[in-house]
C-alpha positions in Angstrom: -80.2 -105.8 -65.8 -82.4 -106.6 -68.8 -81.4 -103.4 -70.6 -77.8 -104.6 -70.3 -78.6 -107.9 -72.0 -80.5 -106.0 -74.7 -77.6 -103.7 -75.2 -75.3 -106.7 -75.4 -77.5 -108.2 -78.1 -77.2 -105.1 -80.2 -73.5 -104.4 -79.7 -72.0 -107.9 -79.8 -72.6 -108.6 -83.5 -70.7 -105.4 -84.4 -67.9 -106.3 -81.9 -67.7 -109.8 -83.4 -67.5 -108.5 -87.0 -64.8 -106.0 -85.9 -62.7 -108.8 -84.3 -63.1 -111.1 -87.3 -61.8 -108.3 -89.6 -58.7 -108.0 -87.5 -57.7 -111.6 -87.9 -55.5 -111.9 -91.0 -56.9 -114.3 -93.6 -53.7 -116.3 -93.7 -53.5 -116.5 -89.9 -52.7 -119.9 -88.4 -55.4 -120.5 -85.8 -54.4 -122.4 -82.7 -56.2 -125.7 -82.2 -56.3 -125.4 -78.4 -56.7 -122.2 -76.4 -57.0 -121.7 -72.6 -59.0 -119.0 -71.0 -58.7 -118.0 -67.3 -62.0 -116.5 -66.2 -60.6 -114.0 -63.8 -61.3 -110.4 -62.7 -65.1 -110.8 -62.3 -65.0 -109.7 -58.7 -62.9 -106.6 -59.5 -65.2 -105.7 -62.4 -68.3 -106.1 -60.2 -66.9 -103.9 -57.5 -65.9 -101.3 -60.1 -69.4 -101.1 -61.4 -71.1 -101.2 -58.0 -72.3 -104.8 -58.2 -72.0 -107.7 -55.8 -69.5 -110.6 -56.2 -72.1 -113.0 -57.4 -73.3 -110.6 -60.2 -69.7 -110.4 -61.3 -69.4 -114.2 -61.5 -72.7 -114.4 -63.4 -71.6 -111.8 -65.9 -68.4 -113.7 -66.5 -70.4 -117.0 -66.9 -72.8 -115.2 -69.4 -69.9 -114.5 -71.7 -68.7 -118.1 -72.0 -71.1 -119.3 -74.6 -70.5 -116.4 -77.0 -66.8 -116.8 -76.6 -67.0 -120.5 -77.4 -69.1 -119.6 -80.5 -66.4 -117.3 -81.7 -63.7 -120.0 -81.1 -65.8 -122.4 -83.1 -66.3 -119.9 -86.0 -62.5 -119.4 -86.4 -61.7 -123.1 -86.3 -60.4 -123.7 -82.7 -61.0 -127.3 -81.7 -60.4 -127.4 -78.0 -61.0 -124.7 -75.3 -59.9 -125.1 -71.7 -61.8 -122.9 -69.2 -60.1 -122.3 -65.9 -63.0 -121.6 -63.6 -61.8 -122.4 -60.1 -58.3 -123.5 -58.9 -57.7 -126.0 -56.1 -56.1 -123.2 -54.1 -59.3 -121.2 -54.3 -61.3 -124.1 -53.0 -59.4 -123.9 -49.8 -58.9 -120.2 -49.6 -62.3 -118.6 -50.3 -64.9 -118.0 -47.6 -67.5 -120.8 -47.6 -70.4 -118.5 -48.4 -68.5 -117.1 -51.4 -67.4 -120.5 -52.5 -70.9 -122.0 -52.4 -72.3 -119.2 -54.5 -69.5 -119.5 -57.0 -69.9 -123.3 -57.3 -73.6 -122.8 -57.9 -72.8 -120.4 -60.8 -70.3 -122.8 -62.2 -72.8 -125.7 -62.1 -75.4 -123.5 -63.8 -72.9 -122.4 -66.5 -71.7 -125.9 -67.2 -75.3 -127.2 -67.4 -76.2 -124.3 -69.8 -73.3 -125.2 -72.0 -74.3 -128.8 -72.1 -77.9 -127.9 -72.8 -76.9 -126.2 -76.1 -76.2 -129.6 -77.6 -73.2 -128.0 -79.4 -70.1 -128.8 -77.4 -68.5 -131.7 -75.6 -67.8 -131.0 -71.9 -64.8 -132.5 -70.2 -64.3 -131.8 -66.5 -60.6 -131.6 -65.5 -59.3 -131.1 -62.0 -59.6 -132.9 -58.7 -63.3 -133.6 -58.6 -62.9 -135.4 -55.3 -62.1 -132.0 -53.7 -65.5 -130.6 -54.8 -68.8 -131.0 -53.0 -70.5 -134.3 -54.2 -73.4 -132.4 -55.9 -71.0 -130.2 -57.9 -68.9 -133.2 -59.0 -72.0 -135.1 -60.0 -73.3 -132.2 -62.2 -70.0 -131.9 -64.0 -70.0 -135.6 -64.7 -73.6 -135.5 -65.9 -72.6 -132.7 -68.3 -69.8 -134.7 -69.6 -71.9 -137.8 -70.1 -74.8 -135.9 -71.8 -72.4 -134.2 -74.3 -70.2 -137.2 -75.0 -71.5 -137.7 -78.6 -71.6 -134.0 -79.6 -69.6 -132.9 -82.6 -68.6 -129.4 -81.6 -65.7 -128.0 -79.6 -64.2 -130.0 -76.8 -64.5 -127.8 -73.8 -62.3 -128.7 -70.8 -63.9 -127.2 -67.7 -61.1 -126.9 -65.0 -62.8 -126.8 -61.6 -60.7 -127.7 -58.5 -57.7 -127.6 -60.9 -54.1 -127.2 -59.8 -51.0 -127.8 -61.9 -49.1 -129.5 -59.1 -52.1 -131.8 -58.3 -52.4 -132.7 -62.0 -48.8 -133.7 -62.2 -49.2 -135.7 -58.9 -52.3 -137.4 -60.3 -50.5 -138.2 -63.6 -47.5 -139.7 -61.9 -49.8 -141.8 -59.6 -51.7 -143.0 -62.7 -48.4 -143.8 -64.5 -47.1 -145.8 -61.5 -50.4 -147.7 -61.2 -50.3 -148.6 -64.9 -46.8 -149.9 -64.6 -47.5 -151.7 -61.4 -50.2 -153.8 -63.2 -47.5 -154.6 -65.8 -45.1 -155.6 -63.0 -42.6 -153.0 -64.2 -40.0 -152.5 -61.4 -39.2 -149.0 -60.3 -35.7 -149.3 -61.6 -37.0 -150.3 -65.0 -39.4 -147.4 -65.0 -36.8 -144.9 -63.9 -34.7 -145.9 -66.9 -37.4 -145.0 -69.5 -39.7 -142.4 -67.9 -39.8 -139.1 -69.8 -42.1 -136.1 -70.4 -44.3 -138.0 -72.9 -44.9 -140.8 -70.4 -46.3 -138.2 -67.9 -48.2 -136.3 -70.6 -50.1 -139.5 -71.5 -51.6 -139.4 -68.0 -52.5 -135.7 -67.8 -56.2 -134.6 -67.5 -56.1 -133.5 -71.2 -54.3 -136.6 -72.6 -55.1 -137.2 -76.2 -56.1 -133.6 -77.0 
């Protein structure tokens, strides 16, 4: 496995330079991009490795990818690492290994001191130790100046909307807004202000 890392160190600078040359100078860079880290199991099987090695290989590519994003001026990156559906559908032994790799990857990103980590998703669905490590990474990187990295673990779009609506209703309950009054004014922007990535 060490020879692969060595090969990567030699080839990646050339790959980066080639990619940078392909971006037109007047290109308008997106401020926020999303990346679904998917296909690691299929890749691992194709090259004769176990599932865990596939996940680790995917995790090893996160920091270089964030570095590239930073170089070209992207400000926010959302990494979809594990959906809420996968939390309930994967075999327990596979899930515990994957969560361990995710914890390690997030801790490594936090340890660089470069980026701000922001967990998004239903942390209450995760094992307590995993949720705690994600919160620690967020707290330890709060004052960093680099990219904002949303780490979506236990994320599901429907759950995010339900959480946003619940938060919106709670906010208006404290203001003593009636449901009829809220129904008259609620729109997409009201819900967007309560999403996991609000303000980004």
